[in-house]
C-alpha positions as CSV (number, residue, x, y, z in Angstrom):
1,M,0.0,0.0,0.1
2,P,1.5,3.2,-1.2
3,F,0.7,5.3,1.7
4,A,0.0,5.1,5.9
5,S,-2.3,2.1,7.2
6,N,-5.1,4.5,8.3
7,L,-5.9,8.3,8.3
8,G,-4.9,8.7,12.0
9,R,-1.2,7.6,11.1
10,A,-1.2,9.5,7.9
11,F,-1.9,12.8,9.7
12,D,0.4,11.9,12.6
13,A,3.3,11.7,10.0
14,I,2.5,15.1,8.7
15,V,2.5,16.7,12.2
16,R,6.0,15.1,12.9
17,R,7.3,16.5,9.5
18,Q,5.9,20.1,10.0
19,P,4.5,20.6,13.7
20,E,4.7,24.4,13.4
21,R,3.1,24.8,9.8
22,P,-0.5,26.4,9.8
23,A,-3.2,23.9,9.5
24,L,-6.1,26.3,10.0
25,I,-6.2,29.8,8.9
26,Y,-9.4,31.8,10.0
27,A,-9.0,35.0,7.8
28,A,-12.1,37.0,9.6
29,D,-9.8,37.5,12.7
30,G,-6.5,36.4,11.5
31,A,-6.5,33.4,13.9
32,R,-4.2,30.5,13.1
33,V,-3.8,26.8,14.3
34,S,-0.6,25.0,13.5
35,Y,-0.4,21.1,13.0
36,A,1.0,20.6,16.5
37,E,-1.7,22.5,18.1
38,L,-4.6,21.0,15.9
39,D,-2.8,17.5,16.8
40,A,-3.0,18.1,20.4
41,L,-6.6,19.4,20.5
42,A,-7.5,16.0,18.7
43,A,-5.9,14.2,21.3
44,R,-7.8,15.8,24.0
45,V,-11.2,15.2,22.1
46,A,-10.0,11.6,21.4
47,A,-9.7,11.3,25.5
48,G,-13.2,12.9,25.8
49,L,-14.5,10.4,23.5
50,Q,-13.0,7.6,25.3
51,G,-14.3,9.0,28.7
52,R,-17.6,8.9,27.1
53,G,-17.3,5.3,26.6
54,L,-17.1,5.2,22.8
55,R,-15.7,2.2,21.0
56,R,-14.3,1.5,17.6
57,G,-17.1,1.4,15.2
58,D,-19.5,3.7,17.2
59,V,-20.9,6.5,14.8
60,V,-20.4,10.0,15.9
61,A,-22.9,12.7,14.2
62,L,-21.8,16.6,14.2
63,F,-23.3,19.7,13.6
64,N,-20.1,21.1,12.6
65,D,-19.3,24.8,12.8
66,K,-15.8,24.6,11.1
67,S,-14.2,25.6,14.4
68,P,-10.7,24.1,15.5
69,T,-12.6,21.8,17.7
70,A,-14.7,20.4,15.0
71,Y,-12.0,19.4,12.9
72,A,-10.2,18.0,15.9
73,T,-13.2,15.9,16.6
74,L,-13.3,14.6,12.9
75,L,-9.2,13.9,13.5
76,A,-10.1,12.3,16.9
77,C,-13.0,10.0,15.4
78,L,-10.4,8.8,12.6
79,R,-7.7,7.9,15.2
80,L,-10.2,5.9,17.2
81,G,-12.1,4.1,14.3
82,L,-15.2,6.0,15.0
83,P,-16.9,6.7,11.6
84,Y,-18.3,10.5,11.6
85,A,-21.3,11.9,9.8
86,N,-21.6,15.9,9.4
87,L,-25.1,16.6,9.6
88,D,-27.0,19.7,8.0
89,P,-28.0,22.1,10.9
90,D,-30.6,23.8,8.5
91,S,-32.3,20.7,7.7
92,P,-35.8,20.1,9.0
93,W,-36.1,17.9,12.0
94,E,-38.1,15.2,10.4
95,R,-35.3,14.8,8.0
96,V,-32.6,14.8,10.6
97,R,-34.8,12.3,12.6
98,R,-34.6,9.9,9.5
99,I,-30.8,10.2,9.4
100,L,-30.3,9.5,13.0
101,D,-32.7,6.5,12.9
102,T,-30.5,5.1,10.1
103,C,-27.0,5.6,11.7
104,R,-27.9,5.5,15.4
105,P,-25.0,7.6,16.6
106,A,-23.7,6.8,19.8
107,L,-22.9,10.6,20.2
108,V,-24.3,13.7,18.7
109,A,-22.0,16.8,19.0
110,N,-23.8,20.1,18.3
111,A,-21.9,23.4,17.6
112,F,-25.0,25.2,17.2
113,P,-26.6,26.8,20.7
114,D,-29.6,28.0,18.5
115,L,-30.2,24.8,16.6
116,A,-33.9,24.8,15.7
117,F,-34.8,21.4,16.8
118,A,-32.4,21.1,19.9
119,A,-35.3,19.9,22.2
120,E,-36.4,17.3,19.8
121,L,-33.0,15.9,19.3
122,A,-32.5,15.6,22.9
123,A,-35.6,13.7,23.2
124,A,-34.3,11.4,20.2
125,R,-31.1,10.6,21.6
126,P,-31.2,10.9,25.4
127,G,-27.7,11.2,27.3
128,A,-26.1,11.0,23.6
129,C,-26.3,14.9,22.8
130,V,-23.4,17.2,23.9
131,P,-22.0,20.7,23.0
132,L,-19.0,20.3,20.7
133,Q,-17.1,22.5,22.8
134,E,-17.6,20.2,25.6
135,L,-15.8,17.2,24.0
136,P,-11.9,17.9,24.6
137,A,-10.9,16.6,27.8
138,A,-8.2,18.1,30.1
139,T,-5.4,15.7,29.3
140,E,-4.7,14.2,25.8
141,A,-5.5,10.5,25.1
142,H,-2.7,7.7,24.2
143,V,-4.3,6.2,21.1
144,D,-2.9,3.2,19.3
145,L,-2.8,4.7,15.8
146,D,-2.0,1.1,14.3
147,A,-5.0,-0.3,15.8
148,V,-7.4,0.8,13.1
149,A,-7.4,-1.3,9.9
150,A,-7.6,0.3,6.5
151,G,-11.1,-1.1,5.6
152,T,-12.5,0.6,8.9
153,P,-15.3,3.2,7.8
154,A,-14.0,6.7,8.1
155,Y,-17.2,8.8,7.2
156,I,-20.7,8.6,6.4
157,M,-22.2,11.1,3.8
158,F,-25.8,11.5,3.6
159,T,-27.4,12.4,0.2
160,S,-30.9,12.4,-1.1
161,G,-32.7,8.8,-1.7
162,S,-35.0,7.8,-4.4
163,T,-37.3,6.1,-1.7
164,G,-37.8,9.2,0.3
165,L,-35.3,8.4,2.8
166,P,-31.7,10.0,2.9
167,K,-29.0,7.1,2.0
168,G,-25.7,7.3,3.9
169,A,-22.6,6.6,1.8
170,V,-20.0,4.8,3.7
171,M,-16.1,5.4,2.7
172,S,-13.3,3.7,4.3
173,H,-9.7,5.0,5.5
174,A,-8.4,3.2,2.4
175,N,-10.9,4.9,0.0
176,V,-9.7,8.1,1.5
177,L,-6.0,7.2,1.5
178,W,-6.3,6.3,-2.0
179,F,-8.2,9.6,-3.0
180,V,-5.6,11.7,-1.1
181,A,-2.6,10.2,-2.9
182,W,-4.1,10.9,-6.2
183,A,-5.3,14.3,-5.5
184,R,-1.9,15.0,-4.0
185,E,-0.1,13.8,-7.5
186,R,-2.8,15.1,-9.6
187,F,-3.0,18.8,-8.3
188,A,0.7,18.9,-7.0
189,I,-0.2,20.1,-3.4
190,G,2.4,21.5,-1.6
191,A,3.0,22.4,2.0
192,D,2.7,26.0,1.0
193,E,-0.9,25.7,-0.2
194,V,-4.0,27.2,1.5
195,F,-7.2,25.6,0.5
196,T,-10.5,27.3,0.5
197,G,-13.2,25.6,3.0
198,A,-16.4,27.5,1.6
199,N,-18.5,24.0,1.2
200,P,-20.5,22.9,3.8
201,A,-19.3,20.4,6.1
202,Y,-22.1,18.1,5.3
203,F,-21.7,18.5,1.6
204,D,-19.6,15.8,-0.4
205,N,-17.0,18.8,-2.0
206,S,-15.7,19.3,1.7
207,V,-14.0,16.1,1.3
208,F,-11.4,17.7,-0.9
209,D,-11.2,20.5,1.3
210,F,-10.4,18.8,4.6
211,Y,-8.4,15.8,3.3
212,G,-6.8,17.4,0.4
213,A,-5.2,20.1,2.7
214,L,-4.9,18.6,6.0
215,F,-3.8,15.2,4.6
216,S,-1.3,16.7,2.1
217,G,0.4,19.2,4.7
218,A,-1.3,22.4,2.9
219,A,-3.5,24.8,5.0
220,L,-7.4,24.8,5.1
221,A,-9.2,28.4,5.4
222,P,-12.7,27.5,6.5
223,F,-15.6,30.1,5.7
224,T,-19.1,29.9,7.5
225,A,-22.3,29.8,5.6
226,A,-22.9,33.5,6.7
227,Q,-19.5,34.4,5.1
228,V,-20.2,32.4,2.0
229,R,-23.5,34.3,1.5
230,E,-21.8,37.8,1.2
231,P,-19.9,37.3,-1.9
232,R,-17.6,40.4,-1.6
233,E,-16.7,39.3,1.7
234,L,-15.8,35.9,0.9
235,V,-13.6,37.3,-2.1
236,R,-12.0,39.7,0.7
237,L,-11.3,36.5,3.0
238,V,-10.1,34.4,0.4
239,D,-7.3,37.0,-0.2
240,A,-7.0,37.7,3.1
241,A,-6.1,34.0,3.9
242,G,-3.8,33.9,0.8
243,C,-5.6,31.0,-0.6
244,T,-4.2,29.2,-3.3
245,S,-6.6,26.8,-4.3
246,W,-10.4,27.2,-4.5
247,F,-13.1,24.4,-4.8
248,S,-16.8,25.1,-5.1
249,V,-19.9,24.2,-7.4
250,P,-20.0,26.1,-10.4
251,S,-23.1,27.9,-9.3
252,L,-21.1,29.7,-6.4
253,L,-18.6,30.9,-9.0
254,V,-21.4,32.0,-11.3
255,Y,-22.9,33.8,-8.2
256,L,-19.5,35.6,-7.5
257,L,-19.5,36.7,-11.2
258,T,-23.1,37.9,-11.7
259,T,-23.0,39.8,-8.5
260,R,-19.7,41.4,-9.9
261,A,-17.7,40.5,-6.5
262,L,-15.0,38.8,-8.3
263,G,-12.7,40.8,-10.8
264,A,-9.2,40.3,-12.2
265,A,-7.5,41.8,-9.5
266,D,-9.2,39.2,-6.9
267,F,-8.0,35.8,-5.9
268,A,-4.5,37.2,-6.0
269,A,-2.6,34.2,-5.0
270,V,-5.1,31.6,-6.2
271,R,-3.2,29.4,-8.9
272,R,-6.0,26.3,-9.0
273,I,-9.8,27.2,-9.7
274,V,-11.5,23.6,-9.2
275,F,-14.9,23.1,-9.6
276,G,-17.6,20.2,-9.9
277,G,-21.1,19.1,-8.8
278,E,-22.9,20.3,-11.7
279,G,-22.5,21.6,-15.1
280,F,-20.8,25.0,-15.5
281,P,-22.5,27.0,-18.4
282,K,-19.8,27.7,-21.1
283,P,-20.7,31.4,-21.2
284,R,-20.0,32.0,-17.2
285,L,-17.1,29.6,-17.7
286,K,-15.4,31.5,-20.5
287,Q,-15.9,34.7,-18.2
288,L,-13.9,33.0,-15.4
289,F,-11.4,31.9,-18.0
290,D,-10.7,35.0,-19.4
291,L,-10.3,36.6,-15.9
292,F,-7.9,34.1,-14.3
293,G,-6.7,31.4,-17.3
294,A,-3.7,33.2,-17.8
295,R,-2.5,32.8,-14.0
296,A,-4.4,29.9,-12.6
297,R,-5.6,26.3,-13.8
298,L,-9.1,25.8,-14.0
299,E,-10.1,22.1,-13.3
300,N,-13.4,20.5,-14.1
301,V,-13.9,17.5,-11.7
302,Y,-16.3,14.8,-11.5
303,G,-17.2,12.3,-8.8
304,P,-20.1,10.5,-7.1
305,T,-20.3,10.9,-3.3
306,E,-20.2,6.8,-3.3
307,C,-16.7,7.1,-4.7
308,T,-14.9,9.5,-2.5
309,C,-15.7,12.7,-3.8
310,I,-13.6,12.9,-7.5
311,C,-12.8,10.5,-9.6
312,S,-11.7,12.6,-13.0
313,A,-10.2,16.1,-13.4
314,Q,-9.9,17.9,-16.6
315,A,-8.0,21.0,-17.2
316,I,-10.0,23.8,-19.2
317,G,-8.1,25.4,-22.1
318,A,-9.0,27.9,-24.7
319,D,-10.0,24.9,-27.1
320,D,-12.9,24.0,-24.9
321,F,-14.7,27.4,-26.1
322,A,-15.0,26.4,-29.6
323,D,-18.5,25.0,-29.1
324,M,-20.2,27.3,-26.6
325,R,-23.2,24.9,-26.4
326,S,-21.7,21.6,-24.7
327,L,-20.5,21.4,-21.1
328,A,-16.7,21.0,-20.4
329,P,-15.5,17.3,-20.9
330,L,-14.8,15.0,-17.9
331,G,-11.7,13.7,-19.8
332,R,-10.3,10.5,-18.6
333,L,-10.8,9.0,-15.2
334,A,-8.1,9.3,-12.4
335,Q,-5.8,6.2,-12.1
336,N,-7.5,4.7,-9.0
337,F,-10.8,4.0,-11.4
338,D,-11.2,1.6,-14.1
339,Y,-14.7,1.9,-15.5
340,E,-17.2,0.2,-18.1
341,I,-20.0,1.9,-20.1
342,L,-23.0,-0.1,-19.8
343,P,-24.8,0.9,-23.1
344,L,-28.4,1.6,-23.7
345,D,-28.2,0.4,-27.2
346,A,-25.7,-2.3,-28.1
347,A,-25.2,-0.6,-31.6
348,D,-23.5,2.4,-29.5
349,P,-21.2,0.8,-27.1
350,D,-19.5,4.4,-26.5
351,F,-23.1,5.6,-24.9
352,G,-24.5,4.6,-21.6
353,E,-24.4,4.5,-17.9
354,L,-20.9,4.7,-16.1
355,F,-20.0,1.9,-14.2
356,L,-17.0,2.6,-11.5
357,R,-14.3,0.2,-10.0
358,G,-11.4,0.6,-7.9
359,P,-10.0,1.4,-4.6
360,Q,-11.9,4.6,-4.2
361,V,-15.5,2.9,-4.5
362,G,-16.9,3.1,-1.1
363,L,-18.4,0.3,1.2
364,G,-22.0,0.9,0.5
365,Y,-25.0,2.5,2.4
366,Y,-25.0,2.4,6.2
367,G,-27.7,0.5,7.4
368,D,-29.3,-0.3,4.0
369,P,-28.3,-3.5,2.4
370,A,-31.1,-3.5,-0.1
371,R,-30.0,-0.1,-1.6
372,T,-26.4,-0.9,-1.4
373,A,-27.1,-4.5,-3.3
374,Q,-29.1,-2.4,-6.1
375,S,-26.1,0.3,-6.7
376,F,-22.9,-1.5,-5.7
377,V,-23.0,-4.7,-8.0
378,Q,-20.9,-7.4,-9.7
379,N,-19.1,-6.1,-13.0
380,P,-21.8,-7.0,-15.5
381,R,-19.2,-8.0,-18.1
382,H,-18.5,-11.1,-16.1
383,A,-19.1,-13.4,-13.3
384,R,-15.7,-15.2,-13.1
385,Y,-14.6,-13.7,-9.8
386,A,-16.0,-11.0,-7.4
387,D,-15.7,-7.7,-9.1
388,I,-17.8,-5.2,-7.4
389,G,-18.4,-1.6,-8.8
390,Y,-20.9,1.2,-8.3
391,R,-23.6,1.9,-10.9
392,T,-23.5,5.7,-11.1
393,G,-26.7,6.2,-12.9
394,D,-25.0,8.9,-15.0
395,L,-25.1,8.7,-18.5
396,V,-21.8,9.5,-20.4
397,R,-20.4,9.7,-24.0
398,R,-16.7,8.6,-25.0
399,D,-15.2,10.3,-27.6
400,A,-12.5,9.1,-30.3
401,R,-9.8,10.3,-27.6
402,G,-11.2,8.2,-24.7
403,W,-12.5,11.2,-22.9
404,L,-15.7,11.1,-21.2
405,H,-18.5,13.8,-21.6
406,F,-21.4,13.8,-19.2
407,A,-24.8,13.2,-21.0
408,G,-27.5,13.3,-18.5
409,R,-29.2,10.5,-16.1
410,A,-30.6,7.5,-16.1
411,D,-33.1,8.1,-13.5
412,F,-34.7,11.2,-12.0
413,Q,-31.8,12.4,-10.0
414,I,-30.7,15.9,-10.6
415,K,-27.9,18.4,-9.8
416,H,-29.3,21.5,-8.0
417,M,-27.0,24.4,-6.8
418,G,-24.4,21.7,-6.5
419,Y,-26.5,19.4,-4.4
420,R,-27.4,15.9,-5.5
421,I,-31.1,15.6,-5.3
422,E,-33.4,12.5,-6.1
423,L,-36.9,13.8,-7.3
424,E,-38.4,11.0,-6.0
425,E,-37.5,12.1,-2.5
426,V,-39.4,15.3,-3.2
427,E,-42.4,13.4,-4.5
428,A,-42.2,11.1,-1.3
429,A,-42.5,14.1,0.9
430,L,-45.4,15.5,-1.1
431,N,-47.2,12.0,-1.3
432,S,-47.0,11.7,2.4
433,L,-49.6,14.7,2.8
434,P,-52.9,13.3,3.5
435,T,-54.7,15.5,1.0
436,V,-52.3,14.3,-1.9
437,R,-53.6,12.0,-4.3
438,E,-50.8,12.2,-6.7
439,C,-47.9,14.4,-7.5
440,A,-44.9,14.6,-9.6
441,A,-41.6,16.9,-9.4
442,V,-39.7,18.0,-12.3
443,Y,-36.8,20.0,-13.1
444,E,-36.9,22.9,-15.5
445,R,-33.4,24.4,-16.8
446,L,-33.1,28.1,-16.9
447,G,-30.5,30.5,-18.5
448,D,-27.0,30.8,-17.4
449,G,-27.0,27.2,-16.0
450,L,-29.7,27.7,-13.4
451,G,-32.7,25.7,-12.6
452,Q,-35.6,25.2,-10.4
453,I,-37.6,22.5,-9.1
454,L,-41.2,22.4,-10.0
455,A,-44.1,20.3,-8.3
456,F,-47.4,19.3,-9.6
457,A,-50.3,17.7,-7.3
458,A,-54.0,16.5,-7.6
459,T,-55.6,16.7,-4.1
460,T,-58.4,14.7,-2.4
461,A,-59.6,17.9,-0.3
462,P,-59.3,21.6,-0.9
463,A,-55.8,22.9,0.0
464,T,-53.6,25.6,-1.7
465,P,-50.0,25.4,-2.8
466,A,-48.7,27.6,0.2
467,Q,-50.3,24.9,2.7
468,L,-48.9,22.1,0.9
469,L,-45.3,23.7,0.5
470,E,-45.2,24.6,4.4
471,A,-46.2,21.0,5.1
472,A,-43.5,19.5,2.8
473,A,-41.0,22.1,4.4
474,R,-41.3,19.9,7.5
475,L,-39.4,17.1,5.6
476,L,-37.3,18.7,3.0
477,P,-34.3,20.8,3.4
478,Q,-34.6,24.2,1.9
479,Y,-32.4,23.4,-1.4
480,M,-35.0,20.6,-2.0
481,M,-38.1,22.6,-1.9
482,P,-40.1,23.1,-5.2
483,R,-40.0,26.8,-6.3
484,R,-43.6,26.4,-7.3
485,L,-46.2,24.1,-6.9
486,T,-49.2,23.9,-9.3
487,L,-52.6,22.1,-8.1
488,M,-54.3,20.1,-11.1
489,D,-57.5,18.0,-11.2
490,A,-55.5,15.3,-12.5
491,L,-51.8,14.9,-13.7
492,P,-51.4,13.9,-17.5
493,K,-50.7,10.4,-18.3
494,N,-48.6,8.6,-21.1
495,A,-49.5,5.8,-23.2
496,N,-48.2,3.4,-20.5
497,G,-50.5,4.9,-17.8
498,K,-47.5,6.7,-16.0
499,I,-47.2,10.3,-15.0
500,D,-46.2,12.4,-18.2
501,R,-43.3,14.5,-17.1
502,P,-42.1,15.7,-20.1
503,A,-45.9,17.0,-20.6
504,L,-45.7,19.0,-17.2
505,L,-42.3,20.4,-18.1
506,A,-43.5,21.5,-21.4
507,G,-46.6,23.0,-20.1
508,A,-44.4,24.8,-17.3
509,A,-42.1,26.2,-20.0
510,A,-45.2,27.5,-21.9
511,H,-46.3,29.6,-19.1
């Protein structure tokens, strides 16, 4: 194995090599936390976790505020073999409850004193909920760093589920170590780098921020949700921290461009702009390229949550703008992956569903063997030996160079503001309401790479769209809420008797 035996040992090696270098940089107040300081805090948190009786394999859930204690808690969990799950503090309680019922954490650490559902959380996990800042013990723990096997789960990342229940993708220490080794080489990450931490901790892109920086010896500059919402302040903080590497969804970069918060004089030290999680509209991408292409490398990355964040990276060049209609190519996959294209038509073997194999393919979905068996399957090309991979549901086309191009989905999954959303989960929330007889959710693509979720419903009793949406908001996070709900006597059907979603979308576009 070309790296340490587990993530705890990998981080320890970096601390020993560069104890005084900054690990965390907080640009708003100029605070810096060295690797030695973060390591010592992680040892105290590990002692606190041990003192609370946690044992290897126990799940720790966090409402993470990106403070030094929050990052130290993640490191402590990795040292002790405790899989962690960062959760969204702004999700509705009912959705959080479903996640907790799935992963059944032994401890819930909350960094937000004003958490809206604090009372419900305490009642659901009695004795297991603690303020995050109370985790560090007075003394450091002495942990056997070699006791955690490479195949031990490192974290659980919850994403939207087609059954209406969120699903938790499980990544092992080995999965993440392979990812770090690839990222360090592919992006030439050095100890002088400062990564932006603009992605929410519960969002898949944060894996690149946290592991790409701190497990390569670079520094991480975390930004809060409030700071990210202020475009000019965010750009100012990026420069104040001396950030060299940016990573976000394209929609955040589009937001900075459209608000004119980002100009040629900004991102002064940034030499790498990485984006992924959704398509980047070519006109806006060219605007970004014209601003920074001469002094920074722009990288389009792709990767499912189930495969440790990123499985391809393609540098953007001037030639990519010859066709302004298409999306930037995915290019070739990382060396950590092999793949198959499962064709929809045998006559066109270069177009179909992408099937991924390799050491970054995760362990499955936590506590959900049925959905694991549906997506993590034997290579359909043969049955000669065990060869498990992940069916992405993403449709791709392979060109004459062997590059892959994203071509849509084989199901109803969408990417909205960078979030992976199963429209069936939106429909499940609406269908759970007692007055809804039938419903459908569709995604309408707008100009400039934006889009909106639209819902349609027929009811058994009088109700207004506002009433139905208010009820659905108790089940769905804000980013999954329909922009508009239209009431109908009956939803249109196709020849097979199924809801005709293209007809609904066409009708919405006509209005």
